[in-house]
N, C-alpha and C positions, 0 to 999 in steps of 0.2 A: 138787437140783443134780446134773447128770450131767457126765461127762467129754466133751470135745469129740471128735468122731469122728476116726478117723485120716485124715489128709490129707497129700498130697505137699507137702513144704516149698516155698516159692516159689523158682523158679529158671528160668533161660532158657539152655538148653544151646546154642542157636544163637548167642545174644549171646556166650557164653563162647568158642565156637569162632572167631567173628569177631574177638574181641579177641586171642585167642592167634595167629590167623593174621596179623593186622596187625602184631603184635610180631615175627613171624618173617619179615616182608616188608620192613619199614621201620625204620630206626634212630629216626627221629623219632617214628613211631607207637609204638614201644617205650617211648621216653621218656614220652610222653603218657600211655600206659596204666599205667606204673609210678607215675606221679604220682597215680593215682586208685585202682587196685586193689591188694589184698594177696592172699597165697596163700589165706587162708580165705574170700575172697569167692567163690571157685569152688565150686560144688556137687559136680561129678563129680570123684572121686579121681583119675582119669587127667588131668584138666585141671590139678589142683593139681601133679601130677608134671611136667607139661610146663612149667608156670610156673616151678617150681624150677630146671628145666634151663635155661630161658632166663636166669633171674637168675644162675645159675652162670656161664654164658658171658659175660654182661655184666661180672661182677665180675672175670673173668679177662682182660678186654679182648679176647675172641675174637669172631669173626663169629657172629651169631645167624641161622640159617636152618634149614630142615627137616633138612638133612644133619647139621649140628652138634648139633642138639637130639636127633636120633635117636641119635647116637654117645653123648651123655651118658645117655639113657635106657637104652641098651644096656649101658653100664658099670654102671649101677645096677640092672640086671635088672628094669627097669620096662616093658619092651616088652609083656608080656602084659596089663598094665592099661591100655595105650593102644592096643589092637587088634592087637599081636603084629607089626606090620610098619609100614613107611613109608606105607602106603596110608592109614592113619588121619590122619597129619600132612598128606598131600596133600589129604585130604577137608577138613581144617581150613582149609588155605589156599584151598580153593574157596569157602568161606563169606565171603571178603573181597570185598565188592562194590566199596567205595571206601575208601581210607585216610583220607579226610576225615571219616568217620563213627566213627573209633576212639574219640574222646572219649565219643560218644554210647553206643556198645556198652559201653566199660569202665564208664561211669556206671551203666548198667542192671545190670551184674554186681555192681558195688559196692553199689547200694542193695538189691538182692535179698539179697545177703549179709548186710546190716544187718538186714533183716527176719527173716532166719533166726536171727540172734543175739538179736533181741527175743523171737521165739517160744521159743527155748531157755531164755532167762532166765525168761519167764513159766511155762514148764512145770516149771522147778526150784522156783519160788515155789509153784506149785499143788501140786506133790508134797509139799513140806515143810509147806505148810499143812494138808493132810489128816493129817500125821503129828505136827504140832507140838502139844505139850501145855502149853506156857507161855503168857505174854502175847503178844499179837499184836505189841507193840512190839519184843520180842526177835527175832521172826521178820523184821520190817522192817529192824532194824539189821543182821541178818546178810546180807541181800540189797542193802542200800543201796549199797555200793560198786559192785556189778555193774550196778545201775540207773543210777548216775551216770555210769559209763563209757560205757554205751550211749547215755544222753541226750547226753553230750559229743560222741560220734561222730556222732550224728544231727543235732545242732544246726547250722543254717546260720549262718555268720558274719554274714550280712546281717540276722538276726533281732534285733529290739530286745530287750535283756535288762535285768532289773532291776539297779540300780547295785550291789546287794549282791554280785552275781555276780563282780565284778572288785575287791572290796574287798581281798582278800588280796594281789592283784597290785599294787594301789595302795600298800598299806602296806609291801610289800617294796621297791618302787621308791623310795619316800620314805626308807625306812630306809637303803638303800644310798647314796642321795644324801647324807643327813645324816652318815652315817659317813665318807664320803669328804670331806665339807666342801669346803674350798678346795684340796684335794690334787688334783693332776693325775692323771687316770686313766691305766691302762696304754695304752689306745688313744690315740694322740697323733700330732700332725704331726712332732714333733721340732724345731719352731721355738718357742724359749722364749716369745717375746712373744705369739704366737697361742695356744699352749697354756695360757698363764696366763690369757688372756682367756676361753677356752672351758672351762677346767678339764679339758682333754683332750676326746675325742671320744665318750666312753662313752654320753651320753644325747642325742646329736644326730641319731639316726635316719639318714636318707639325706642325705649331704653331696655336692653336685655341684660339680665343678671345671670352670668353663667357659673356654674360650679357644680362640684360633686355633691353627693348626699351629705346632709348635715354639716354644711360649711357656713351657713348663715344667709342663705338666699332669702328665705321667708323672713328672717329677722330684719334684713335690710329693707325689703319691700313692705313689711308691716310697719316699720318706723316711718317710712315715706308716707303710708296711708294715714297714720295717726298724726304725724307732724303737719301734714297738709290739712287734715280735718280741723285740728286745733287752730291753725292759722286762719282758716276760713271763719271760725267762730270769733277769733280775736279781732279780725278786720271787718266783721259783718259782711262778708262776701257771700252772696246768695248761692253760689255754686256748691256742688257736693263731691264726695268721693265715691266711686263705684268699684267695690271689690268682689271679684269672683274667685272665691277660695275653693280650689278643686280637690283639696286633700286636708284632712284633719282640721275642719273649721272650728271644733271645740277647743282644741289646743290653741288655735290662732286668737280666738277670743280671750282665753285665759291669759295668754301672753300680752294681749292688748291691755287687760285690766292691770297686769303687773307693770307694764310700761306707764300707763296713766297715773298709777298710784305709787311709783318708786318702790314697789314691793317685790321681794324675792319670790319668783314664780313657784319655788318649791314649797313655800308656805301655803299657797293656794292649792297645791296638790295634796297638802297634809303630810309632806315629807320632811317638813321643818317647821318649828314653832314660830308664830308671829313675833316680831320685835316690838318694842314699846312704840306705840303710835301707829302701828300698821293697821289696826282695825279701823281707826278714823280715816286713814289714807285709803283703805279699801272701799269704805262707804263713799268717800268722795269720788274715788275713781268711777264707781258704778253710776253715780249721778252725772259725772262729765260724759261717760260712754252713752248714757241714755239720751244725750242731747247733742251729740255729734252729728254733723251733716255727712253721715257714713252709712251706705247701703251695701249690705254684704248677703251673698248667697252661695250655697255649694250645690245647688240643684241643677244648674245649667252647665253641661259638659260639651255639647256640640257647638262648634264656632258659629253656626247659624243661630242657635238660641242666644248666645252671648251678644251677637251683633243686633238681633231683634230686641233683646231686653234694653240695651243701651238706647236704641231709638225710642222705645216706649217710656224710658225714664225721662228723656228729653221732651217728648210730647207732653208729659206730666209736669213740665217746668223745672225738672232737675237737670240743669246743665252741668256736666262734670268738669271739674278742675283737674282731676286725676283719675285714670282708669287702671286697675291692678288686675292682672289675670295670673294668679299664683299656680305654680305647678303646671307649666305649659305641656309637660309630657302627658298630662291627663286630658288635654283638649282633643276632642274627636273632630276630624275633617273627613272629606270624601276622598276615596281613592282605594285601589285594590291592594296597595302595599303600605307599610308603615311610612316609608319615605314620601309617597304621594299624599297620604293622608295629613301628615304634618306640613308638608309644603302647601297643601290647600288651606289649612288653618292659619298658617303664617301668612299667606297671601291676603286672606280676608282680614285678619286682625290688624295688619299694618295700615289698613284703610282708616281705622278709628281715629288716630290723631289728625289726619287730613280732613275727615268729615266733620269732627266735633271740636277741632281746634284746641285739643288739650293733649298732654303727654300720656303715653301708654307704658306701664311698666310690667315687664314680662320676666320673671324668674324661670330659669330653664336648666334642667339637669343636662350635663354634658356627656358626650361620648368621646373616646379618643381613638382615632384611626391613624395609624403610622405616625404617631406623635402629634397629630393635629387635633386640637381641641375644637369642638363645635357643639351647638345644642343638639341634643339627642334626635337623630334622624331628620334634623330640620336645618339644613344649611341655609335655606331661604330665610329663616327667622334672622339669622346673623346678618345676611345680606341686606335685608330690608331695614335693619336697625340703624338709627342715627348714632348711637354710641353703644358699645358692649363693654360691660365690666366683668372681667374675670375675677372670681372670689377663690382664694386659695388659703389653705390653713388646715390644722389638725381638728378633727371633730370635737374633741374634748378640751380643746385649748381655746380660751376666750379671745385669743389674738388672731386677727385675719388680715390678709392683704388684698386690697382692691386695686385692679389694674385696668384702666381704660384702653381698649385695644383697637377699637374702630371709630375714633371721633370724626365726624364729618365737618365740624367746625373747629377753629383754633381755639383751644382752651389752654391757659397757663398751668398745666398739671405738673410742671416741675419735672421730676424723674418719672412721672406717669404711675406712681404708686402711692396708695394710701394705707397706712396702718390703722386698723380699727380693732378696738376692744369692746367687749360687752360685759356688763354685769349680769347678775342673775335676774334682773328686772327687765331684761330685754333691750334696755337703752344702749345705743351704740355712740362710741366716741372716737374722734380722730386722735392721731398719734400724740399731738401736743397736749390735748385735754387729758387723755388716758394716763400719760406719764405724770401730769401735774396732780392727778387724783392720789397718787402715791398709796399710802395705807388706807385710804378711804375706799378702795375697791373692795367689793363684797368677796 
């Protein structure tokens, strides 16, 4: 047996240049590329330096283009490795034929990077095998972790796997559910009757709230975000709530303060005088709000941006207990028609509960075709959901009906409807509590 001849490791420098050029040209292309490639996927060191510069700019919220990237490289004294001047960056930009091929180029770079990792691992095993003096099993055990990591990186999620590969995940999930028992999970709606029926939202995957305009979708999802965040604080749970509010974030925040302080929201808008004690409750609500494990943005609208941001939050140690994407009709996906764009967005969003092991709450405006209610242009959103709640009611009436329509698990919903009322403080109540409040309703 002889050593393999020296060969150049697999790489495609043109694909690397095209990927980096696209990232410096388009924000969307940058998001797409970052969801596929990592620093180590690039073969040329100069390309890894440019990739690092791009990531630095994005994390700082700054514009990514040839000038800003050159500035970062200059500060790091990396210009010599990248050609010594802006001419190399301009050359990279010249490799961008069309931004539509960003995913293809990035995939080529990523796949070749994986091949190089396989070669490196095999070389390590071959080197150690020549020098190893013990039993072969000892050598294999020493490299097993590295091989398993490579296998996991290269495995296509669509490939059929033996059931034993998910055994540990199954055992952990059942253990978590049995330990919790009938206890309501930290992720919750904040409406006692519904939370008791569901045992909270922990194991419900993607939950879709369907309804017409102004019937309470954001009220219910906002109640879930705040109730979950407050429960995380109470139980000292280190997880967080991630809320992507794609419309009227300022109103959403004011409603949250009213909810936390039990204050009539109209008083915060100057349309009604504060009641006795409201000022103290307002100050307390602000203090609570500032310390909630709740992260909110309205700046990310493309589904790839949302997916990437969740990944970045997790990398920074913020494991989500609940993810909220409010106003699904505002989410941008890829496709030539509205139906295809929303299907693309729904297909990607439904991966979040599986990847991050937490519920995803998606309020969605409905469309009615031939009497059939479904999320606007997005039948796939409803199909992928674990449970869909239809919300019906008059816009100016504080009383709502919630009806679960697609439960995949058996839940004792009774007649399958929940009557919900809301005060002007945004808090929601189930039928029993709402009726019991009597004259105390605002």
